[in-house]
C-alpha atoms as one frame of an Amber mdcrd trajectory, in Angstrom:
protein
  25.239 284.607 187.126  26.912 281.485 188.428  29.920 280.059 186.598  28.405
 276.562 186.434  25.356 277.731 184.486  25.177 276.736 180.840  22.242 278.377
 179.128  19.832 275.784 177.820  19.123 277.919 174.766  22.662 277.258 173.564
  21.722 273.584 173.209  18.608 274.420 171.228  16.386 273.011 173.991  14.707
 276.247 175.031  12.848 278.471 172.638  10.664 281.515 173.014  10.739 284.909
 174.587  10.501 285.593 178.307   6.830 286.364 178.875   6.528 286.049 182.654
   8.903 287.540 185.211  10.819 285.127 187.420  10.160 286.541 190.866  11.127
 284.558 193.953   8.111 283.767 196.155   9.401 286.028 198.941   9.376 289.001
 196.561   5.724 288.570 195.564   4.032 289.091 198.923   2.750 292.591 198.129
   2.563 294.751 195.054   4.884 297.350 196.570   7.595 294.804 197.360   7.835
 293.636 193.728   8.776 297.133 192.600  11.682 297.140 195.060  13.192 293.906
 193.695  16.342 294.574 191.693  16.881 293.154 188.214  19.780 291.004 189.463
  17.476 289.243 191.952  15.024 288.524 189.151  17.804 286.967 187.057  18.991
 284.625 189.825  17.801 281.027 189.488  15.343 279.627 192.040  17.803 276.800
 192.657  21.406 276.072 191.757  22.674 272.545 191.182  26.117 271.021 191.645
  26.496 268.314 188.994  28.903 265.399 188.694  29.087 263.098 185.663  31.056
 259.857 185.389  31.830 258.193 182.052  34.530 255.858 180.732  37.668 257.497
 179.342  38.025 254.955 176.492  35.531 252.710 174.672  35.772 250.553 171.546
  33.689 251.573 168.531  30.363 249.753 168.888  30.965 249.413 172.634  28.723
 250.269 175.558  28.905 253.494 177.563  27.370 254.158 180.972  26.930 257.765
 182.080  26.277 258.355 185.781  24.812 261.774 186.560  24.258 263.205 190.041
  22.708 266.628 190.687  22.712 268.211 194.170  20.317 271.127 194.790  22.335
 273.778 196.642  19.289 276.061 196.906  18.132 278.544 197.800  14.724 276.953
 196.998  13.379 273.497 196.207  13.185 272.372 192.585   9.676 271.383 191.481
  10.225 271.033 187.713  13.488 269.658 186.357  14.805 267.406 183.620  17.908
 265.246 183.919  19.908 264.217 180.868  21.385 266.348 178.136  23.098 266.101
 174.800  24.604 262.732 173.902  27.538 262.297 171.473  27.068 262.006 167.701
  28.168 258.364 167.835  25.267 257.327 170.114  21.976 255.965 168.799  19.347
 257.689 170.970  16.867 254.904 170.244  19.148 252.606 172.228  19.458 254.723
 175.384  18.089 253.152 178.547  18.193 254.563 182.052  17.872 253.729 185.715
  16.414 256.090 188.271  15.299 255.731 191.871  12.395 258.100 191.147   9.177
 256.274 190.233   7.098 257.393 187.234  10.120 258.909 185.457   9.381 259.686
 181.802  12.079 260.221 179.183  12.040 261.606 175.651  14.516 262.575 172.958
  14.724 265.839 171.071  17.444 265.938 168.403  20.594 264.596 170.103  19.167
 265.446 173.511  17.735 262.804 175.815  15.871 264.200 178.822  14.026 262.601
 181.719  11.311 264.213 183.830  10.834 262.769 187.293   7.831 263.852 189.371
   9.799 264.594 192.531  10.501 267.805 194.392  14.226 268.111 195.124  14.664
 270.072 198.332  17.728 272.125 199.134  20.505 269.683 200.137  18.921 266.716
 198.335  20.234 265.111 195.179  18.970 262.967 192.322  20.965 260.394 190.388
  20.429 258.713 187.051  22.427 256.174 185.076  22.161 256.218 181.296  23.181
 253.141 179.304  23.879 253.357 175.598  25.931 251.886 172.804  28.183 253.614
 170.291  27.787 252.927 166.602  30.522 250.859 164.961  31.353 253.938 162.856
  32.033 256.108 165.925  35.536 257.552 165.968  37.684 260.218 167.561  36.548
 261.764 170.821  32.865 261.605 171.711  31.597 264.433 173.941  28.407 264.417
 176.000  26.993 267.409 177.924  24.892 265.976 180.743  23.329 267.315 183.913
  20.093 268.939 184.983  17.799 271.602 183.549  15.697 273.348 186.183  12.746
 275.667 185.519  11.842 278.648 187.726   8.177 277.741 188.129   5.690 279.635
 190.255   3.376 277.790 192.641   0.705 275.932 190.685   2.800 275.533 187.517
   4.612 272.330 188.512   2.397 270.074 186.352   2.942 271.918 183.055   4.715
 270.077 180.232   8.157 271.096 178.992   6.561 272.367 175.792   4.144 274.578
 177.744   6.912 275.905 180.021   8.985 276.754 176.940   5.975 278.335 175.192
   5.314 280.535 178.232   8.972 281.540 178.388   9.515 280.240 181.925  13.222
 280.718 182.748  15.299 277.555 182.656  18.824 277.052 183.922  21.078 274.257
 182.710  23.803 272.848 184.925  25.681 270.613 182.520  29.075 268.958 182.569
  30.944 267.924 179.433  32.506 264.466 179.501  34.753 263.061 176.780  35.293
 259.465 175.759  38.023 258.458 173.306  37.098 255.800 170.747  39.701 253.075
 170.382  39.943 250.373 167.716
């Protein structure tokens, strides 16, 4: 496994049991070649992302925070199904999160303290996607607020790229989270 991988299940975003094997397309050309694929190859993600997250170091309680997230696909394959976002701090009202993306038809949703965006764009090896998230802290926010933001990429087989997140999770399609923790200190 890669050191930058944070399992999505640890955030409570991925549920279910692995029902389908994650076999790279090159390993599925013939029935005999799939038996020769080692378990470590099957565990490797279809694509690995390098993530950077920018956030302010200090913000007043009730103040605004902008998170800038950039995810670069380092390969080895293109990413067909991915979600950008992550877990926002306790002091953030998720109903007040807005975003900016260069990808048209982006759709976002919240799940607990998570805020995720799906963008219908294939990210080829060497390409990146960027999002900016704008939010406001509650006036009661205090201490250090931590966000874990980045990208969650699913190992989908050809023909599965239009399935919903719920269906991918139900089928047990492997997901890999590349998240970075950023901390903001609340000042009075």
